[in-house]
Structure formats: C-alpha cells, structure tokens
NUVEXMAR-53059 format. One record per residue (C-alpha): residue number from 1; residue in one letter; y, x, z negated. Coordinates in nm, 3 decimals. Layout:
@k=NUM, r=A, py=Y, px=X, pz=Z;
...
//
This chain:
@k=1, r=M, py=1.739, px=-0.933, pz=1.248;
@k=2, r=S, py=1.783, px=-0.617, pz=1.396;
@k=3, r=A, py=1.504, px=-0.330, pz=1.385;
@k=4, r=T, py=1.727, px=-0.108, pz=1.200;
@k=5, r=S, py=1.853, px=-0.363, pz=0.882;
@k=6, r=P, py=1.698, px=-0.321, pz=0.553;
@k=7, r=R, py=1.449, px=-0.631, pz=0.510;
@k=8, r=Q, py=1.385, px=-0.715, pz=0.104;
@k=9, r=G, py=1.084, px=-0.903, pz=0.044;
@k=10, r=I, py=0.812, px=-0.929, pz=-0.256;
@k=11, r=L, py=0.449, px=-0.831, pz=-0.201;
@k=12, r=S, py=0.178, px=-0.896, pz=-0.439;
@k=13, r=L, py=-0.124, px=-0.772, pz=-0.392;
@k=14, r=T, py=-0.498, px=-0.789, pz=-0.612;
@k=15, r=L, py=-0.714, px=-0.526, pz=-0.601;
@k=16, r=K, py=-1.074, px=-0.663, pz=-0.709;
@k=17, r=D, py=-1.256, px=-0.340, pz=-0.688;
@k=18, r=R, py=-1.258, px=0.057, pz=-0.617;
@k=19, r=A, py=-1.379, px=0.007, pz=-0.275;
@k=20, r=A, py=-1.122, px=-0.247, pz=-0.176;
@k=21, r=L, py=-0.816, px=-0.004, pz=-0.338;
@k=22, r=Y, py=-0.978, px=0.260, pz=-0.180;
@k=23, r=S, py=-0.960, px=0.104, pz=0.134;
@k=24, r=A, py=-0.580, px=0.067, pz=0.056;
@k=25, r=Y, py=-0.455, px=0.368, pz=-0.066;
@k=26, r=M, py=-0.253, px=0.611, pz=0.176;
@k=27, r=M, py=-0.349, px=0.952, pz=-0.004;
@k=28, r=Y, py=-0.160, px=1.079, pz=0.252;
@k=29, r=M, py=0.165, px=0.964, pz=0.272;
@k=30, r=K, py=0.421, px=1.162, pz=0.049;
@k=31, r=N, py=0.438, px=1.015, pz=-0.275;
@k=32, r=G, py=0.152, px=0.806, pz=-0.203;
@k=33, r=A, py=0.137, px=0.426, pz=-0.023;
@k=34, r=I, py=-0.052, px=0.140, pz=-0.075;
@k=35, r=F, py=-0.172, px=-0.079, pz=0.235;
@k=36, r=V, py=-0.052, px=-0.466, pz=0.210;
@k=37, r=P, py=-0.231, px=-0.689, pz=0.477;
@k=38, r=T, py=0.032, px=-0.965, pz=0.598;
@k=39, r=P, py=0.091, px=-1.126, pz=0.889;
@k=40, r=K, py=0.461, px=-1.088, pz=0.889;
@k=41, r=R, py=0.713, px=-0.832, pz=1.077;
@k=42, r=Y, py=0.863, px=-0.546, pz=0.882;
@k=43, r=F, py=0.962, px=-0.215, pz=1.014;
@k=44, r=L, py=0.952, px=0.103, pz=0.882;
@k=45, r=G, py=1.205, px=0.169, pz=0.615;
@k=46, r=N, py=1.209, px=-0.165, pz=0.486;
@k=47, r=E, py=1.268, px=-0.184, pz=0.110;
@k=48, r=V, py=0.977, px=-0.431, pz=-0.008;
@k=49, r=F, py=0.913, px=-0.481, pz=-0.388;
@k=50, r=L, py=0.556, px=-0.512, pz=-0.470;
@k=51, r=L, py=0.372, px=-0.677, pz=-0.743;
@k=52, r=L, py=0.004, px=-0.451, pz=-0.751;
@k=53, r=T, py=-0.336, px=-0.563, pz=-0.947;
@k=54, r=L, py=-0.578, px=-0.263, pz=-1.007;
@k=55, r=P, py=-0.919, px=-0.300, pz=-1.043;
@k=56, r=D, py=-1.079, px=-0.440, pz=-1.365;
@k=57, r=S, py=-0.670, px=-0.528, pz=-1.484;
@k=58, r=S, py=-0.447, px=-0.842, pz=-1.524;
@k=59, r=E, py=-0.157, px=-0.583, pz=-1.547;
@k=60, r=R, py=0.123, px=-0.627, pz=-1.271;
@k=61, r=L, py=0.224, px=-0.339, pz=-1.191;
@k=62, r=P, py=0.601, px=-0.349, pz=-0.994;
@k=63, r=V, py=0.653, px=-0.117, pz=-0.714;
@k=64, r=A, py=0.923, px=-0.089, pz=-0.592;
@k=65, r=G, py=0.878, px=0.090, pz=-0.237;
@k=66, r=K, py=0.967, px=0.105, pz=0.164;
@k=67, r=V, py=0.775, px=0.016, pz=0.445;
@k=68, r=V, py=0.607, px=0.370, pz=0.588;
@k=69, r=W, py=0.336, px=0.242, pz=0.832;
@k=70, r=C, py=0.291, px=-0.070, pz=1.023;
@k=71, r=T, py=-0.013, px=-0.249, pz=1.167;
@k=72, r=P, py=0.096, px=-0.566, pz=1.398;
@k=73, r=V, py=-0.084, px=-0.837, pz=1.452;
@k=74, r=G, py=-0.366, px=-0.805, pz=1.694;
@k=75, r=A, py=-0.380, px=-0.413, pz=1.657;
@k=76, r=Q, py=-0.646, px=-0.239, pz=1.884;
@k=77, r=G, py=-1.022, px=-0.191, pz=1.665;
@k=78, r=N, py=-0.957, px=-0.544, pz=1.527;
@k=79, r=R, py=-0.730, px=-0.365, pz=1.228;
@k=80, r=V, py=-0.626, px=-0.593, pz=0.992;
@k=81, r=A, py=-0.228, px=-0.648, pz=1.012;
@k=82, r=G, py=-0.012, px=-0.502, pz=0.753;
@k=83, r=I, py=0.207, px=-0.222, pz=0.615;
@k=84, r=G, py=0.237, px=0.054, pz=0.392;
@k=85, r=V, py=0.404, px=0.064, pz=0.100;
@k=86, r=Q, py=0.523, px=0.408, pz=-0.041;
@k=87, r=L, py=0.541, px=0.487, pz=-0.404;
@k=88, r=P, py=0.849, px=0.534, pz=-0.537;
@k=89, r=D, py=0.993, px=0.919, pz=-0.655;
@k=90, r=G, py=1.019, px=0.910, pz=-0.994;
@k=91, r=Q, py=0.823, px=0.819, pz=-1.380;
@k=92, r=A, py=0.760, px=0.465, pz=-1.218;
@k=93, r=G, py=0.610, px=0.629, pz=-0.891;
@k=94, r=N, py=0.406, px=0.868, pz=-1.099;
@k=95, r=M, py=0.238, px=0.596, pz=-1.312;
@k=96, r=V, py=0.104, px=0.404, pz=-1.052;
@k=97, r=R, py=0.011, px=0.698, pz=-0.842;
@k=98, r=N, py=-0.212, px=0.863, pz=-1.123;
@k=99, r=R, py=-0.385, px=0.524, pz=-1.236;
@k=100, r=I, py=-0.468, px=0.451, pz=-0.882;
@k=101, r=E, py=-0.591, px=0.817, pz=-0.856;
@k=102, r=T, py=-0.788, px=0.826, pz=-1.173;
@k=103, r=L, py=-0.953, px=0.509, pz=-1.045;
@k=104, r=L, py=-1.024, px=0.689, pz=-0.735;
@k=105, r=A, py=-1.142, px=0.993, pz=-0.886;
@k=106, r=G, py=-1.448, px=1.142, pz=-0.663;
@k=107, r=M, py=-1.395, px=0.941, pz=-0.382;
@k=108, r=F, py=-1.144, px=1.085, pz=-0.205;
@k=109, r=N, py=-1.398, px=1.274, pz=0.016;
@k=110, r=S, py=-1.555, px=0.987, pz=0.139;
@k=111, r=D, py=-1.670, px=0.946, pz=0.555;
@k=112, r=K, py=-1.579, px=0.536, pz=0.483;
@k=113, r=S, py=-1.291, px=0.394, pz=0.685;
@k=114, r=T, py=-1.015, px=0.283, pz=0.538;
@k=115, r=H, py=-0.719, px=0.026, pz=0.653;
@k=116, r=T, py=-0.503, px=0.288, pz=0.818;
@k=117, r=M, py=-0.739, px=0.567, pz=0.919;
//
C-alpha cells in the first residue's frame, strides 16, 4: 500500500469521562476531530469509520471521517500513538460535535494537556 492510497478502517473508541473526552477532542481542527489511540499506521487523508461512545452514554455514534493527525509509535515525549479523525461536514458531523461541545462546556480554557497539545 502506498502512502497516498486511501486506507479504510473501522475504529471504536469509548470515552469514559469528561477528562478523557477533553484529552481526545481536537477543537482547533476544522469541524473538530477526535484523537483515537492506535498503534496501526495511517496516513493523512485516509478515510476511516469510527464508532464513538461518549461519557454517560451507551450509544455508539457513527463517524465517517478522515485522518487529519498522526502520532506515530515511539513519538517524542512519550505521546500516545494514534490518529485524529476529523468530524464530517453536514448534519451528522454537527450532531456529534454539538454533543461533544455540550459535554465539554466550561473546559475549553483549561491548561490541561491533551493527546495532541
């Protein structure tokens, strides 16, 4: 597989609490993105399908997104390996983003580090 060919994948992420959601949410990306820990190698632009479970919910939200961030295995600073999956344009992406941002209300100005910053 070349670095430019699309790689489809199905990922699952369950975020147990607001702190885990805060660490995973990438609000600075267009439409927002979610960091998904994985040792698998993906490339920017790869299309992936994510089943996301938010805190205090058993519902698995489907997210058809693309990879916009890669942290490789062995990254500097002992960062967790994984990818950032961008939330899609449109109604489905807006619904997921709104649910995330409602759960994170009041946390966006925190000094706590995240998986990506």
